[in-house]
C-alpha positions as CSV (number, residue, x, y, z in Angstrom):
1,X,44.0,72.7,127.2
2,X,45.4,72.1,130.6
3,X,48.8,71.3,131.9
4,X,49.4,68.0,133.6
5,X,52.2,67.1,136.0
6,X,54.7,69.5,137.5
7,X,54.3,72.9,135.8
8,X,56.8,74.8,138.0
9,X,60.4,73.8,138.7
10,X,63.6,75.4,140.1
11,X,66.6,76.2,138.0
12,X,69.5,74.0,138.4
13,X,72.7,75.3,137.0
14,X,70.6,77.8,135.1
15,X,68.4,75.1,133.5
16,X,64.7,74.3,134.4
17,X,63.7,70.7,133.4
18,X,59.9,69.9,133.4
19,X,60.3,66.1,133.6
20,X,56.6,65.4,134.3
21,X,54.9,68.1,132.3
22,X,52.1,67.1,130.1
23,X,49.2,68.6,128.1
24,X,45.6,67.7,128.0
25,X,43.7,69.1,125.1
26,X,42.2,68.7,121.7
27,X,44.7,66.9,119.4
28,X,45.6,67.8,115.9
29,X,44.6,71.5,116.1
30,X,46.6,73.9,113.9
31,X,49.1,75.3,114.6
32,X,49.0,73.6,118.0
33,X,49.2,75.0,121.5
34,X,51.5,77.9,122.7
35,X,53.5,77.0,125.7
36,X,54.8,79.9,127.7
37,X,57.6,79.7,130.3
38,X,57.9,82.6,132.8
39,X,60.6,83.4,135.3
40,X,61.4,86.5,137.6
41,X,65.1,87.6,137.3
42,X,66.4,90.5,139.4
43,X,62.9,91.8,139.9
44,X,62.0,91.6,136.3
45,X,59.8,89.0,134.5
46,X,61.2,87.2,131.7
47,X,59.2,84.9,129.3
48,X,59.8,82.5,126.4
49,X,57.1,80.7,124.2
50,X,56.9,77.8,121.8
51,X,54.2,76.1,119.7
52,X,53.5,72.5,120.7
53,X,51.5,70.3,118.2
54,X,49.2,68.0,120.1
55,X,48.4,64.4,119.0
56,X,46.2,61.8,120.6
57,X,47.6,60.1,123.6
58,X,47.5,56.6,124.9
59,X,44.2,54.9,124.9
60,X,42.3,55.3,128.1
61,X,38.8,54.7,126.9
62,X,37.2,52.1,124.5
63,X,33.8,52.8,123.0
64,X,32.1,49.8,121.4
65,X,29.2,50.2,118.9
66,X,27.5,46.8,118.6
67,X,25.2,45.4,115.8
68,X,21.7,44.2,116.3
69,X,20.3,40.8,115.1
70,X,20.8,40.1,111.4
71,X,19.6,37.9,108.6
72,X,22.0,35.1,107.7
73,X,24.6,36.3,105.3
74,X,23.6,39.9,105.4
75,X,25.8,42.7,106.6
76,X,25.5,43.6,110.3
77,X,23.8,47.0,110.9
78,X,25.2,49.2,112.2
79,X,28.6,47.7,111.5
80,X,30.4,46.9,114.7
81,X,33.1,49.4,115.6
82,X,35.6,50.1,118.4
83,X,36.8,53.6,119.1
84,X,40.0,54.1,121.2
85,X,40.3,57.6,122.9
86,X,42.8,59.2,125.3
87,X,41.9,61.0,128.5
88,X,40.9,64.1,126.6
89,X,38.6,62.3,124.3
90,X,41.0,62.4,121.3
91,X,41.5,59.4,119.1
92,X,44.2,57.5,120.8
93,X,47.5,56.9,119.2
94,X,48.3,53.2,119.1
95,X,51.3,51.3,118.0
96,X,51.6,50.7,114.3
97,X,49.9,47.5,113.2
98,X,47.5,47.4,116.1
99,X,44.3,45.6,115.0
100,X,41.1,44.2,116.4
101,X,40.0,40.6,115.9
102,X,36.3,39.7,115.7
103,X,35.8,36.0,116.5
104,X,32.6,34.0,116.5
105,X,31.9,31.2,119.0
106,X,30.5,28.3,116.9
107,X,27.5,26.3,118.0
108,X,27.2,22.6,117.4
109,X,23.9,21.5,115.9
110,X,23.2,17.9,115.0
111,X,26.9,17.1,115.3
112,X,28.0,19.9,113.0
113,X,29.6,23.2,114.0
114,X,27.7,26.3,112.8
115,X,28.5,29.9,112.7
116,X,30.9,31.8,110.5
117,X,31.8,35.4,109.9
118,X,31.2,36.5,106.4
119,X,33.0,39.2,104.5
120,X,33.3,40.1,100.8
121,X,36.3,37.8,100.5
122,X,34.7,34.7,102.1
123,X,33.9,33.3,105.4
124,X,35.9,32.4,108.5
125,X,35.7,32.0,112.3
126,X,37.6,35.3,112.8
127,X,38.1,38.6,110.9
128,X,40.8,41.2,111.6
129,X,40.4,45.0,111.2
130,X,43.2,47.5,111.5
131,X,42.9,50.4,113.9
132,X,43.0,53.5,111.9
133,X,42.8,57.0,113.5
134,X,41.9,55.2,116.7
135,X,38.9,53.3,115.2
136,X,38.5,49.7,114.0
137,X,35.3,49.3,111.9
138,X,33.9,46.0,110.8
139,X,32.0,47.2,107.8
140,X,30.7,44.5,105.4
141,X,30.7,41.9,108.3
142,X,27.9,39.4,108.4
143,X,27.1,36.1,110.1
144,X,26.4,32.8,108.4
145,X,24.5,30.7,110.8
146,X,21.4,28.8,111.8
147,X,18.1,30.7,112.1
148,X,17.1,31.6,115.7
149,X,20.5,30.8,117.1
150,X,22.3,33.4,119.2
151,X,26.0,33.6,118.3
152,X,28.5,35.4,120.5
153,X,31.1,37.5,118.8
154,X,34.1,38.8,120.7
155,X,36.3,41.8,119.8
156,X,40.0,41.6,121.0
157,X,42.8,44.1,120.4
158,X,46.1,42.7,119.2
159,X,49.6,44.1,118.8
160,X,51.4,43.2,115.6
161,X,54.8,42.0,116.6
162,X,56.2,42.6,113.2
163,X,56.4,39.1,111.6
164,X,55.4,39.5,108.0
165,X,52.5,37.3,106.7
166,X,51.5,35.8,110.0
167,X,49.6,36.7,113.2
168,X,50.5,33.6,115.2
169,X,53.0,35.5,117.3
170,X,50.9,38.6,117.8
171,X,49.9,39.4,121.4
172,X,46.7,40.6,123.0
173,X,46.9,44.1,124.4
174,X,45.8,43.3,128.0
175,X,45.3,46.9,128.9
176,X,42.4,47.2,126.5
177,X,39.1,45.5,127.3
178,X,37.6,42.7,125.2
179,X,34.1,43.5,124.0
180,X,31.5,40.9,123.0
181,X,27.9,40.8,121.8
182,X,25.2,38.1,121.2
183,X,23.7,38.2,117.7
184,X,20.5,36.2,116.8
185,X,20.4,35.1,113.2
186,X,17.2,35.3,111.1
187,X,16.5,33.9,107.7
188,X,18.4,35.7,105.0
189,X,18.0,36.3,101.3
190,X,18.1,33.2,99.1
191,X,21.5,32.2,97.7
192,X,21.0,28.6,96.7
193,X,18.2,26.3,95.5
194,X,17.5,22.7,96.2
195,X,14.9,20.6,94.4
196,X,13.6,18.4,97.2
197,X,11.0,16.4,95.2
198,X,11.7,15.7,91.5
199,X,8.9,16.2,89.0
200,X,7.8,12.8,87.5
201,X,5.2,10.2,86.8
202,X,4.1,12.3,83.9
203,X,1.3,11.4,81.5
204,X,0.3,13.6,78.7
205,X,-2.5,15.9,79.6
206,X,-2.7,14.9,83.3
207,X,-1.2,16.6,86.3
208,X,2.2,15.3,87.2
209,X,2.0,12.3,89.6
210,X,5.0,13.7,91.4
211,X,4.8,17.5,91.7
212,X,8.1,19.3,92.3
213,X,9.0,20.8,95.7
214,X,11.7,23.4,95.8
215,X,13.5,25.2,98.6
216,X,15.5,28.4,98.6
217,X,18.3,28.6,101.1
218,X,20.2,31.6,102.5
219,X,23.9,31.7,103.0
220,X,23.6,29.8,106.3
221,X,21.6,26.9,104.7
222,X,18.4,28.2,106.2
223,X,15.2,28.3,104.2
224,X,15.0,31.8,102.9
225,X,12.3,34.2,104.0
226,X,11.4,35.3,100.5
227,X,11.9,34.6,96.8
228,X,10.1,32.7,94.0
229,X,10.7,30.0,91.5
230,X,9.5,29.7,87.9
231,X,9.3,26.4,85.9
232,X,9.8,26.4,82.2
233,X,10.2,23.8,79.5
234,X,13.6,24.2,77.8
235,X,14.0,20.9,75.9
236,X,11.4,18.7,74.2
237,X,11.4,15.5,72.0
238,X,12.1,16.0,68.3
239,X,9.2,17.6,66.5
240,X,7.6,18.9,69.6
241,X,7.3,22.6,70.2
242,X,7.9,23.8,73.8
243,X,5.0,26.3,73.4
244,X,1.9,25.3,75.3
245,X,3.4,22.1,76.6
246,X,3.5,23.1,80.3
247,X,0.2,23.9,82.1
248,X,-0.6,24.9,85.6
249,X,0.8,27.5,88.0
250,X,4.5,27.7,86.9
251,X,5.6,30.5,89.3
252,X,5.3,30.2,93.0
253,X,6.4,32.5,95.8
254,X,8.2,30.9,98.7
255,X,6.3,30.0,101.8
256,X,8.6,29.4,104.7
257,X,11.3,28.8,102.2
258,X,9.4,26.2,100.2
259,X,7.7,26.3,96.8
260,X,5.3,23.3,96.6
261,X,3.8,23.0,93.1
262,X,0.5,21.2,92.8
263,X,-1.0,21.4,89.3
264,X,1.8,21.2,86.8
265,X,1.1,19.1,83.7
266,X,2.8,18.3,80.4
267,X,0.8,17.8,77.2
268,X,2.6,16.6,74.0
269,X,4.5,13.8,72.4
270,X,6.0,11.1,74.6
271,X,9.6,11.4,75.3
272,X,12.0,13.4,77.5
273,X,11.3,16.9,78.5
274,X,13.7,19.1,80.4
275,X,12.2,21.4,83.1
276,X,14.2,24.4,84.1
277,X,13.7,25.8,87.6
278,X,14.7,29.5,87.7
279,X,14.8,31.1,91.2
280,X,14.8,34.8,92.1
281,X,17.9,36.8,93.2
282,X,19.9,35.6,90.2
283,X,20.5,32.2,91.8
284,X,21.7,29.5,89.5
285,X,19.0,27.5,87.7
286,X,18.6,23.8,87.9
287,X,17.1,21.3,85.5
288,X,15.2,18.0,85.7
289,X,14.4,15.6,83.0
290,X,10.9,14.2,82.9
291,X,9.9,11.2,80.8
292,X,6.4,11.9,79.5
293,X,4.2,8.9,78.9
294,X,0.9,8.7,77.0
295,X,-2.3,9.9,78.6
296,X,-5.7,8.2,78.7
297,X,-6.8,6.4,75.5
298,X,-9.1,8.5,73.3
299,X,-9.1,6.8,69.9
300,X,-7.3,4.6,67.4
301,X,-5.2,5.5,64.5
302,X,-3.3,3.9,61.6
303,X,0.4,4.1,62.2
304,X,1.1,2.3,58.9
305,X,-1.5,1.7,56.2
306,X,-1.7,-1.6,54.4
307,X,-0.6,-1.9,50.8
308,X,-2.3,-4.8,49.0
309,X,-0.6,-7.1,46.6
310,X,-2.2,-10.1,44.9
311,X,-5.6,-11.3,46.0
312,X,-5.4,-14.0,48.7
313,X,-1.8,-13.1,49.6
314,X,-0.6,-11.1,52.6
315,X,-0.4,-7.4,52.1
316,X,3.0,-6.3,50.8
317,X,3.0,-3.7,53.6
318,X,1.3,-4.8,56.7
319,X,-0.9,-2.4,58.7
320,X,0.2,-1.1,62.1
321,X,-2.6,0.2,64.4
322,X,-2.3,2.1,67.7
323,X,-4.7,3.0,70.5
324,X,-3.8,6.6,71.2
325,X,-4.4,9.5,73.5
326,X,-5.5,13.0,72.6
327,X,-2.0,13.8,71.3
328,X,-1.8,10.7,69.1
329,X,0.6,9.0,71.5
330,X,0.3,5.2,71.6
331,X,-1.0,4.3,75.1
332,X,1.7,2.1,76.5
333,X,-0.6,0.4,79.1
334,X,-3.0,-1.0,76.4
335,X,-2.6,-4.7,75.6
336,X,-6.1,-5.3,74.1
337,X,-6.6,-7.4,71.0
338,X,-7.1,-5.3,67.8
339,X,-9.3,-7.1,65.3
340,X,-9.7,-6.4,61.6
341,X,-12.9,-6.9,59.6
342,X,-14.1,-6.0,56.1
343,X,-16.9,-3.5,56.3
344,X,-17.2,-2.5,52.6
345,X,-16.5,-4.2,49.3
346,X,-18.3,-7.3,47.7
347,X,-17.0,-10.8,47.6
348,X,-14.1,-10.2,49.8
349,X,-12.7,-12.0,52.9
350,X,-9.7,-11.6,55.1
351,X,-6.8,-14.1,54.9
352,X,-4.1,-14.6,57.5
353,X,-4.3,-13.6,61.1
354,X,-7.0,-10.9,61.5
355,X,-6.5,-10.3,65.3
356,X,-3.3,-9.1,67.0
357,X,-2.7,-8.2,70.6
358,X,-1.4,-4.7,71.2
359,X,2.1,-4.3,72.7
360,X,2.5,-0.9,74.4
361,X,-0.7,0.2,72.6
362,X,0.5,-0.9,69.1
363,X,-0.7,-3.9,67.1
364,X,1.5,-4.9,64.2
365,X,-0.1,-7.3,61.7
366,X,2.2,-9.8,60.0
367,X,0.3,-11.8,57.4
368,X,-3.0,-10.1,56.9
369,X,-4.5,-9.9,53.4
370,X,-7.7,-9.9,51.4
371,X,-9.1,-12.5,49.0
372,X,-11.4,-10.5,46.8
373,X,-12.3,-9.0,43.4
374,X,-9.8,-6.8,41.6
375,X,-12.4,-4.2,40.7
376,X,-13.6,-3.7,44.3
377,X,-12.7,-1.0,46.8
378,X,-12.5,-2.7,50.2
379,X,-12.6,-1.1,53.6
380,X,-11.0,-2.7,56.7
381,X,-12.1,-1.6,60.1
382,X,-9.8,-2.2,63.1
383,X,-11.4,-2.2,66.5
384,X,-10.4,-2.9,70.1
385,X,-12.2,-2.7,73.5
386,X,-10.2,-0.9,76.2
387,X,-11.7,-0.9,79.7
388,X,-15.2,-1.3,78.3
389,X,-14.8,1.4,75.5
390,X,-14.5,0.4,71.9
391,X,-12.2,2.3,69.7
392,X,-12.1,2.0,65.9
393,X,-10.2,3.2,62.8
394,X,-10.6,2.3,59.1
395,X,-8.6,2.1,56.0
396,X,-10.5,2.6,52.8
397,X,-10.0,2.1,49.0
398,X,-7.9,-1.1,49.3
399,X,-7.7,-2.8,45.9
400,X,-6.2,-6.2,45.3
401,X,-4.4,-7.3,42.1
402,X,-5.2,-10.6,40.5
403,X,-3.2,-13.6,41.8
404,X,-2.0,-17.0,40.6
405,X,-4.5,-19.7,39.7
406,X,-6.0,-21.2,42.9
407,X,-9.1,-23.0,41.8
408,X,-11.6,-23.7,39.0
409,X,-15.2,-22.5,39.0
410,X,-18.1,-24.0,37.1
411,X,-20.9,-22.1,35.3
412,X,-23.3,-23.5,32.7
413,X,-24.7,-27.0,33.0
414,X,-27.1,-25.4,35.3
415,X,-30.1,-24.9,33.1
416,X,-32.9,-27.3,32.4
417,X,-35.4,-29.2,34.5
418,X,-34.6,-29.2,38.2
419,X,-35.4,-32.1,40.6
420,X,-35.1,-30.8,44.1
421,X,-32.4,-28.4,43.1
422,X,-30.5,-31.0,41.0
423,X,-30.1,-30.5,37.3
424,X,-31.8,-33.1,35.1
425,X,-30.0,-33.8,31.9
426,X,-31.0,-36.2,29.1
427,X,-28.7,-39.1,28.7
428,X,-26.5,-38.7,25.7
429,X,-27.6,-35.2,25.0
430,X,-25.4,-32.2,25.2
431,X,-26.2,-29.8,28.0
432,X,-28.7,-27.1,27.1
433,X,-26.3,-24.7,28.8
434,X,-22.7,-25.8,28.0
435,X,-20.5,-26.2,31.1
436,X,-18.1,-23.2,31.3
437,X,-15.1,-23.7,33.6
438,X,-13.1,-20.7,34.7
439,X,-9.6,-20.8,36.2
440,X,-9.7,-18.3,39.1
441,X,-7.4,-16.9,41.7
442,X,-8.0,-16.9,45.5
443,X,-10.4,-14.0,45.1
444,X,-12.5,-15.5,42.4
445,X,-10.9,-13.4,39.7
446,X,-10.4,-14.9,36.3
447,X,-6.8,-15.7,35.6
448,X,-6.7,-14.4,32.1
449,X,-3.2,-15.6,31.5
450,X,-4.2,-19.2,32.0
451,X,-4.4,-21.7,29.1
452,X,-4.5,-24.8,31.3
453,X,-6.2,-28.0,30.2
454,X,-9.5,-28.6,31.9
455,X,-10.6,-32.2,32.1
456,X,-14.2,-33.4,32.7
457,X,-14.9,-36.7,34.5
458,X,-18.1,-38.4,35.7
459,X,-18.7,-40.7,38.7
460,X,-19.0,-44.5,38.3
461,X,-21.9,-45.9,36.5
462,X,-22.0,-43.3,33.7
463,X,-19.8,-42.2,30.9
464,X,-19.0,-39.0,29.0
465,X,-19.3,-38.4,25.3
466,X,-18.2,-35.5,23.3
467,X,-15.1,-33.4,24.1
468,X,-13.9,-34.2,27.6
469,X,-10.7,-32.0,27.7
470,X,-10.6,-28.4,26.7
471,X,-7.7,-25.9,26.8
472,X,-8.6,-22.7,28.6
473,X,-8.6,-19.5,26.5
474,X,-7.9,-16.4,28.6
475,X,-8.7,-18.5,31.6
476,X,-12.0,-19.9,30.4
477,X,-12.8,-23.4,29.0
478,X,-16.2,-24.1,27.4
479,X,-17.4,-27.7,27.0
480,X,-19.8,-27.2,24.1
481,X,-20.3,-30.8,23.1
482,X,-20.2,-32.7,26.4
483,X,-22.9,-35.2,27.3
484,X,-23.5,-37.8,30.0
485,X,-24.6,-41.3,29.3
486,X,-26.2,-42.9,32.3
487,X,-29.2,-44.7,33.8
488,X,-32.4,-42.7,33.8
489,X,-33.3,-41.6,37.3
490,X,-29.8,-41.9,38.6
491,X,-27.7,-39.0,39.9
492,X,-24.0,-38.7,38.9
493,X,-21.3,-36.3,39.9
494,X,-19.8,-34.3,37.0
495,X,-16.3,-33.0,37.9
496,X,-13.9,-30.6,36.2
497,X,-10.3,-30.2,37.1
498,X,-6.9,-28.7,36.2
499,X,-3.8,-30.5,37.2
500,X,-2.6,-29.1,40.6
501,X,-5.8,-27.3,41.5
502,X,-8.8,-28.5,43.4
503,X,-11.7,-29.8,41.2
504,X,-15.1,-28.4,41.0
505,X,-18.2,-30.6,40.6
506,X,-22.0,-30.7,40.1
507,X,-24.7,-33.3,40.6
508,X,-26.6,-34.3,37.5
509,X,-29.7,-36.4,37.4
510,X,-30.2,-38.4,34.2
511,X,-33.5,-38.5,32.3
512,X,-34.2,-40.7,29.2
513,X,-32.7,-39.2,26.1
514,X,-33.5,-39.5,22.5
515,X,-33.6,-43.0,21.0
516,X,-30.2,-43.9,19.6
517,X,-30.3,-47.6,19.1
518,X,-32.2,-51.0,19.4
519,X,-31.4,-53.4,22.1
520,X,-32.4,-57.1,22.3
521,X,-34.8,-57.8,25.1
522,X,-35.7,-61.5,24.2
523,X,-33.7,-63.3,21.6
524,X,-34.6,-66.5,19.7
525,X,-32.9,-69.4,21.5
526,X,-33.5,-71.8,18.6
527,X,-35.9,-72.5,15.8
528,X,-37.2,-75.4,13.5
529,X,-36.9,-74.7,9.8
530,X,-40.2,-73.6,8.4
531,X,-41.8,-73.3,11.8
532,X,-42.7,-70.3,14.0
533,X,-40.1,-69.7,16.6
534,X,-41.1,-71.0,20.0
535,X,-39.9,-67.8,21.8
536,X,-41.0,-64.6,20.2
537,X,-38.1,-62.2,19.9
538,X,-38.3,-58.7,21.4
539,X,-36.2,-55.6,20.8
540,X,-36.3,-52.3,22.6
541,X,-35.7,-48.8,21.4
542,X,-33.1,-47.2,23.8
543,X,-31.1,-44.0,24.2
544,X,-27.3,-43.8,24.6
545,X,-27.6,-44.9,28.2
546,X,-29.7,-48.0,27.2
547,X,-32.7,-46.4,28.7
548,X,-36.0,-47.6,27.1
549,X,-37.5,-44.9,24.8
550,X,-41.2,-45.2,24.5
551,X,-42.4,-44.8,20.9
552,X,-45.7,-45.9,19.3
553,X,-45.2,-45.2,15.6
554,X,-41.8,-46.7,14.8
555,X,-41.7,-49.9,12.6
556,X,-39.0,-52.5,13.3
557,X,-38.1,-54.8,10.4
558,X,-36.5,-58.3,10.9
559,X,-34.2,-59.7,8.3
560,X,-32.0,-62.8,8.2
561,X,-28.6,-63.5,6.7
562,X,-27.0,-66.6,5.1
563,X,-29.6,-67.4,2.4
564,X,-32.4,-68.2,4.8
565,X,-35.9,-66.8,4.6
566,X,-38.3,-65.5,7.2
């Protein structure tokens, strides 16, 4: 240590006062420095000593340790610090409450002020640090700012003027220099995520028409220099497992702060799917809902199978048919007409409307049915052409029940000689094959419950003989004794009907029947008693239709009444 100031003074009134004496040395040594005072009295040397503890003196030098460029939001390294020393290099002793304020000069970019100082407690344009043992250290300090911008930070020493809870009346210590540095911000670690392009335009099995684009931002809002994002399916429509639904590259590393997905696809049932985006660095996830539509058509399926009722009537449950994709979703874009046809089963035909346009890929039939036989298994094929491709599906083993009476059918009265396909019957003779009339439903099934009266009629010029009305038994009426009386060579229409039902008929050509009577051909107009009649009488042998019956060996006898004699 060295002494400063006046180290030798003259006694005044027996007292030596060292008014300007000072010590320059290392502060805070133990037990301190020994100060010796020496005087010569009457030729003899007299001394006295004392221990002086030495503390730091007033600040005479300020040493500034600056930080280098930093990533946005990251702590400055090394942390900026200001060391105050006295003339001996000791940590200076400053007034209680002295502190250093770091302040950032903001930069306006696109009309917005950028640049904040970041600490563990938040961000602000200035941060204070107390001077402790001659040093103010800004550990944990960072900058939130725009990439590639150079921000100026100044460090100013303040004296606390003692007002509790406020610094507004504190004053700058002008005797101490203000330090500053320029710090260039680089991209920092990601702290937030933005989804720039939403996933969408999704069709099952196809890559998303709108692929998601995600950015990770650092604390300054800059695109982060690193990180990754993973996409997962976290919610699906009812009945759809999330496993295997998402395809493509679901995890991407950031490139210049961006993750641009390119081949994501969803495969499954139509409906809403929730995609969750999970970034690295424990950043909060975000979700997006994607409405999945059907993919390309690949086939056709029965949504609802038909349930048949009575023959000729509409199905009691109508079929619903859909053009579907590979996951059996109805293809919403399909509006083609779906047509039903019978492809198996005898004596059957469709009733009602057999073609329906698809709405959103689905055709709902409203009055389709089958007129057919009760014992038959019918197959209906549904088909549609979509963009030149035909899709089909079938429903098999459709059986109809018998229905109400709808018509009468004629069998019998069909045997015998044919003339060009027309039955030839002898006048007055019962048919060789008795007409049998069956009461049937729309499918031609016998209505066994019917006992309706069936009536036979014949067209003009002929008459019927025998039984012309017969009550059906178990739906069948047999005309065992019916005959037509008519002119030989003429054709008549024989009809059978039940009240309320359409009639059935058959053409019958009449041939001469068996002789049944004699008919006058030429009668005696008058005669003289005892003389030969002037006009010879003639009689003809005829059948029931008055048709002449040729016979060579039949004798005809003439008699006379009233007492006359031939």
